[in-house]
C-alpha positions in Angstrom: 32.9 21.9 24.0 33.1 18.1 23.8 29.9 17.7 25.9 28.1 20.2 23.6 29.1 18.3 20.5 27.9 15.0 22.1 24.6 16.6 23.1 24.0 17.9 19.5 24.8 14.5 18.1 22.3 12.9 20.5 19.6 15.3 19.7 20.1 14.8 16.0 19.9 11.0 16.4 16.7 11.3 18.3 15.2 13.6 15.7 16.3 11.3 12.9 14.6 8.3 14.6 11.4 10.4 15.1 11.5 11.3 11.3 12.0 7.7 10.4 9.2 6.6 12.6 6.9 9.1 10.9 7.9 7.7 7.5 7.6 4.0 8.5 4.5 1.9 7.9 3.5 -1.7 7.5 2.4 -3.6 4.4 0.4 -6.7 5.2 -0.5 -9.7 2.9 -2.2 -13.0 3.5 -1.5 -16.2 1.6 -2.9 -19.7 2.0 -0.4 -22.6 2.1 -1.6 -26.2 1.9 0.5 -29.2 3.0 -0.9 -32.3 1.2 -1.8 -35.5 3.0 0.6 -37.5 0.9 3.7 -35.6 2.1 6.7 -37.9 2.8 8.2 -38.0 6.3 11.5 -36.4 7.1 12.1 -35.2 3.5 11.7 -31.7 2.2 8.5 -31.1 0.3 8.1 -28.1 -2.0 4.7 -26.4 -1.8 3.5 -23.9 -4.4 1.4 -20.9 -3.5 -0.5 -18.6 -5.8 1.1 -15.4 -6.8 0.5 -12.6 -4.3 -0.8 -9.3 -5.7 0.7 -6.6 -3.5 -1.2 -3.4 -4.4 1.9 -1.8 -3.0 1.6 1.4 -5.2 -1.7 2.1 -3.5 -0.2 1.4 -0.1 2.7 3.8 -0.8 0.2 6.5 -2.0 -1.9 6.0 1.2 1.3 6.7 3.2 2.2 9.9 1.2 5.1 8.3 -0.7 5.8 6.2 -3.8 8.1 3.2 -4.8 11.0 5.4 -5.9 11.1 7.0 -2.4 11.2 3.7 -0.5 14.5 3.5 1.5 14.2 0.2 3.3 11.9 -2.8 3.5 12.3 -5.6 6.0 10.2 -8.5 7.0 8.6 -7.5 10.3 6.7 -10.7 11.0 5.5 -13.9 9.3 2.9 -15.9 11.2 1.3 -19.2 10.2 -2.1 -20.3 11.6 -3.7 -23.6 10.9 -7.1 -23.0 9.3 -8.1 -26.7 8.7 -8.7 -29.3 9.8 -10.2 -27.8 13.0 -8.2 -28.5 16.1 -5.1 -29.5 14.2 -1.7 -28.4 15.8 1.7 -28.1 14.3 2.7 -31.6 15.6 3.1 -32.8 12.0 5.7 -30.1 11.1 9.4 -30.5 11.8 10.7 -27.4 9.9 9.6 -24.8 7.4 11.3 -22.4 5.1 9.5 -19.8 3.0 11.2 -18.1 0.0 10.2 -15.0 -2.0 10.8 -14.1 -5.6 9.5 -11.9 -8.5 9.7 -12.3 -12.2 12.5 -9.7 -12.1 14.3 -10.8 -8.9 16.1 -13.9 -7.6 14.5 -16.1 -5.0 15.7 -15.5 -1.4 14.8 -16.9 2.0 12.1 -14.9 3.6 11.6 -16.7 6.9 12.1 -20.1 8.5 11.6 -22.1 11.6 13.4 -25.3 12.8 12.1 -27.5 15.6 8.5 -26.3 15.2 6.6 -26.5 18.5 4.0 -29.3 18.3 1.2 -28.2 20.7 0.3 -24.9 19.0 -1.9 -23.9 16.1 -0.1 -20.7 15.3 3.7 -20.1 14.9 5.9 -17.1 14.1 8.8 -17.8 11.7 12.3 -16.2 12.1 12.5 -13.4 9.5 15.4 -12.8 7.1 17.5 -9.7 7.7 17.8 -9.1 4.0 16.5 -5.9 2.4 13.2 -6.7 0.6 12.7 -3.4 -1.3 12.5 -5.0 -4.7 9.9 -7.5 -3.6 7.6 -5.0 -1.8 7.8 -2.5 -4.7 6.8 -5.2 -7.2 3.1 -5.5 -8.2 3.2 -9.1 -7.2 5.6 -11.8 -5.8 5.7 -15.5 -5.4 6.2 -17.5 -2.3 7.7 -21.0 -2.3 7.4 -23.1 0.9 9.6 -26.0 1.8 8.5 -28.2 4.7 9.8 -31.3 6.5 7.0 -33.3 8.3 7.5 -35.4 11.3 4.3 -37.4 11.1 2.0 -38.8 8.5 -0.9 -36.6 7.5 -4.3 -38.3 7.0 -5.7 -35.2 5.4 -4.3 -32.0 3.9 -3.5 -29.1 6.3 -4.4 -25.6 5.3 -2.4 -22.7 6.9 -3.0 -19.0 6.6 0.2 -17.0 6.3 0.2 -13.4 7.6 3.1 -11.5 6.2 4.0 -8.0 7.5 6.7 -5.8 5.8 8.1 -2.8 7.6 8.6 0.0 5.1 10.6 3.2 5.6 10.3 5.8 2.8 10.8 9.4 2.2 7.7 11.6 1.9 6.5 13.0 -1.4 7.9 16.5 -2.1 
């Protein structure tokens, strides 16, 4: 009897995971972040970014759900890629933190990376484990970036930020 109970629980768990996988999708956004050439060394510098319009309601609709049925949103990935100057690597950057907020929600850490590798032009930040439902459901959000540089910049560095949220939602009834 005990073995049958364990088997039933195992089957139910597999089926729940399969259902969650069917109701899970990704929302992607891109943002440009510019580190100015006059950034001081070894001190945190705050960088403003334009407000990000999410178009999340359309993305929910495309996935047969809506904001009220969203169960869980987590940051899946945040990647930064240097756009200009051409050939520039992350040798100038010591650490980076990116925060997210909305007009209705407090700012929280979205992703960060200490000891940024210096010989690459693309990096992946460590995502927060916090639930991001309120931010993904919003029509827009703001990102604030804090960087610490390890070398003097002779010209501004433009980075493209690719943000991917993993969304799990219930289907429309």
